[in-house]
C-alpha positions in Angstrom: 19.1 32.6 4.0 15.4 33.3 4.0 14.9 31.1 1.0 16.6 28.2 2.8 14.5 28.5 5.8 11.4 28.6 3.5 12.4 25.5 1.9 12.9 23.7 5.1 9.4 24.8 6.2 7.9 23.5 3.0 9.7 20.1 3.4 8.3 19.9 7.0 4.8 20.8 5.8 4.8 18.1 3.0 6.1 15.6 5.5 3.2 16.4 7.7 0.6 16.2 4.9 1.9 12.9 3.5 2.3 11.4 6.9 -1.3 12.3 8.0 -3.3 11.4 4.9 -6.8 9.9 5.0 -6.5 6.2 5.6 -8.7 3.2 6.3 -9.0 2.1 9.9 -10.5 -1.2 11.1 -13.4 -0.6 13.4 -14.5 -4.3 13.7 -12.7 -7.5 13.2 -14.3 -10.9 14.2 -12.6 -14.3 13.8 -15.0 -16.0 16.2 -12.1 -17.4 18.3 -13.9 -16.1 21.4 -17.5 -16.5 20.5 -19.9 -14.2 18.7 -18.6 -10.9 20.3 -21.0 -8.2 19.3 -22.5 -10.1 16.4 -25.8 -11.8 16.7 -27.6 -14.4 14.7 -31.2 -15.3 13.9 -32.3 -18.8 12.8 -35.2 -19.1 10.3 -37.3 -22.3 10.3 -35.1 -25.4 11.3 -31.7 -23.9 10.3 -29.2 -23.8 13.1 -25.9 -21.9 13.8 -22.9 -22.4 16.0 -19.3 -21.6 16.6 -17.4 -24.4 15.0 -13.9 -25.9 14.8 -14.6 -27.9 11.7 -13.1 -25.3 9.4 -11.2 -22.1 10.0 -9.5 -19.4 7.9 -6.0 -18.3 8.7 -4.2 -19.1 11.9 -7.3 -19.4 14.2 -9.2 -22.6 15.0 -12.8 -21.5 15.0 -15.4 -20.0 12.6 -19.1 -19.2 12.5 -21.2 -22.1 11.1 -24.7 -21.8 9.5 -26.3 -25.2 9.2 -27.5 -27.8 9.0 -31.3 -27.9 8.9 -33.9 -30.5 8.6 -35.0 -29.5 5.2 -34.6 -32.1 2.4 -36.1 -30.0 -0.4 -37.6 -26.6 -1.4 -35.4 -24.9 1.1 -35.2 -21.8 -1.0 -38.2 -19.6 -1.6 -36.6 -17.5 -4.3 -38.0 -14.1 -3.3 -38.1 -13.7 0.4 -36.5 -15.4 3.4 -39.6 -15.4 5.6 -40.0 -19.1 5.1 -36.5 -20.0 3.9 -34.1 -22.3 5.8 -31.6 -19.6 6.8 -29.3 -18.0 9.4 -29.1 -14.2 9.5 -25.8 -12.9 10.9 -25.9 -9.2 12.0 -23.7 -6.5 13.4 -24.8 -3.1 14.6 -22.2 -0.7 13.1 -23.8 2.8 13.4 -20.8 4.3 11.6 -19.5 5.3 8.2 -18.2 2.2 6.5 -15.6 2.2 3.8 -14.9 -1.4 3.2 -16.5 -4.7 4.4 -15.0 -8.1 3.9 -15.2 -11.7 5.0 -14.4 -15.3 4.1 -17.0 -18.0 3.3 -16.7 -21.8 2.9 -19.4 -24.3 1.9 -19.4 -27.9 3.1 -21.5 -30.8 2.2 -22.2 -33.8 4.5 -23.1 -37.1 2.9 -23.3 -38.2 -0.6 -23.2 -37.0 -3.3 -21.0 -34.0 -2.4 -22.0 -31.3 -4.9 -21.5 -27.6 -4.7 -24.6 -25.6 -5.5 -27.1 -28.2 -4.2 -27.9 -25.6 -1.6 -26.4 -22.9 0.5 -26.0 -19.4 -0.8 -26.5 -16.0 0.5 -26.1 -12.2 0.2 -25.1 -9.1 2.0 -27.7 -6.5 3.3 -27.2 -3.0 4.4 -29.9 -1.8 6.8 -32.2 -4.4 5.6 -31.7 -3.8 1.8 -29.8 -6.3 -0.4 -26.5 -4.9 -1.5 -26.1 -4.7 -5.4 -23.5 -7.3 -6.3 -23.4 -8.6 -2.8 -24.3 -12.2 -3.7 -22.5 -15.1 -1.7 -22.2 -18.2 -3.8 -19.1 -20.4 -3.4 -18.2 -22.3 -6.6 -16.3 -25.1 -4.9 -16.6 -27.2 -1.7 -14.3 -27.0 1.4 -12.6 -23.9 -0.1 -12.5 -20.4 1.4 -13.7 -17.6 -0.8 -13.0 -13.9 -0.1 -15.9 -11.4 -0.4 -15.0 -7.8 -0.3 -17.3 -4.8 -0.8 -16.6 -1.0 -1.0 -19.5 0.6 0.7 -18.5 4.2 1.4 -21.7 5.1 3.3 -23.1 5.3 6.7 -24.4 1.9 7.9 -26.6 1.1 10.9 -26.6 -2.7 10.5 -24.6 -5.0 8.4 -26.2 -8.4 7.6 -24.7 -11.6 6.1 -27.7 -13.7 5.0 -26.9 -17.4 4.7 -29.8 -19.2 3.1 -31.1 -22.4 1.3 -29.6 -24.4 4.1 -30.3 -28.2 3.8 -30.0 -31.2 6.0 -26.7 -32.0 4.5 -25.1 -28.7 4.0 -23.5 -25.8 5.9 -21.7 -22.5 5.3 -18.8 -21.2 7.4 -17.9 -17.6 7.9 -14.6 -16.2 9.2 -12.4 -13.2 9.5 -15.0 -10.5 9.1 -13.5 -7.0 8.8 -15.2 -3.6 8.8 -13.1 -0.5 8.1 -13.9 3.2 8.1 -12.1 6.3 6.9 -9.9 8.1 9.4 -8.4 11.6 9.1 -5.6 13.4 11.0 -6.6 14.4 14.5 -6.6 18.1 15.3 -3.8 17.6 17.8 -1.5 16.6 15.0 -1.9 20.1 13.4 -1.2 21.7 16.7 1.9 19.6 17.1 3.1 20.7 13.6 2.6 24.4 14.5 4.5 23.9 17.7 7.4 22.2 15.8 7.6 25.1 13.5 7.8 27.5 16.5 10.6 25.5 18.0 12.5 25.4 14.7 12.3 29.2 14.5 13.9 29.5 18.0 16.9 27.5 16.8 18.1 30.0 14.3 21.6 31.0 14.9 22.5 34.6 16.1 24.2 35.2 12.8 21.0 34.4 10.9 19.0 36.8 13.1 21.6 39.5 12.5 21.4 38.9 8.7 17.7 39.3 8.9 18.0 42.7 10.5 20.3 44.0 7.8 18.0 42.6 5.0 20.4 39.9 3.6 
């Protein structure tokens, strides 16, 4: 009888552990359907930004648009964006970030339509370029998914969109930031309380058997 009860306790414990594992929890999701939310953007030189209905990812109807500018050449400095035609999209996280993802689309206005003529970018963490965080769509009018595993505390996340020309723009949509969540302390208390209630449900015969050592 004691072995049987112990087995039940172990099953309940395993259920509690597997049901309260560490998991990813979304702390910020922005689809720009209702404007910028807590995001903010800075324009560099003549580049412009707006919330646009030209392109959208998924079921929504809006996205963030970076472009166009009045630049017809030499819009990319190569080393610094101090004088580059760019839009800098920022979000103050101030939290541990596990994953960061978003969708990007490049569009060209006018002729010829050619991808790579301009418009590219990167991700920055607290003002520092993220290794492997380059943004460079390889086709026009097609959404590309950019996902990064950060696993670090982040103050500010930045999506830098540069080399914006007079006939080009980049669109950003469905930005998601997730963190690591763990079971709340109250879950542990509930588990202990459940065990206590279970112990009270033992039959009179079980308690009598315990007394005689069976």
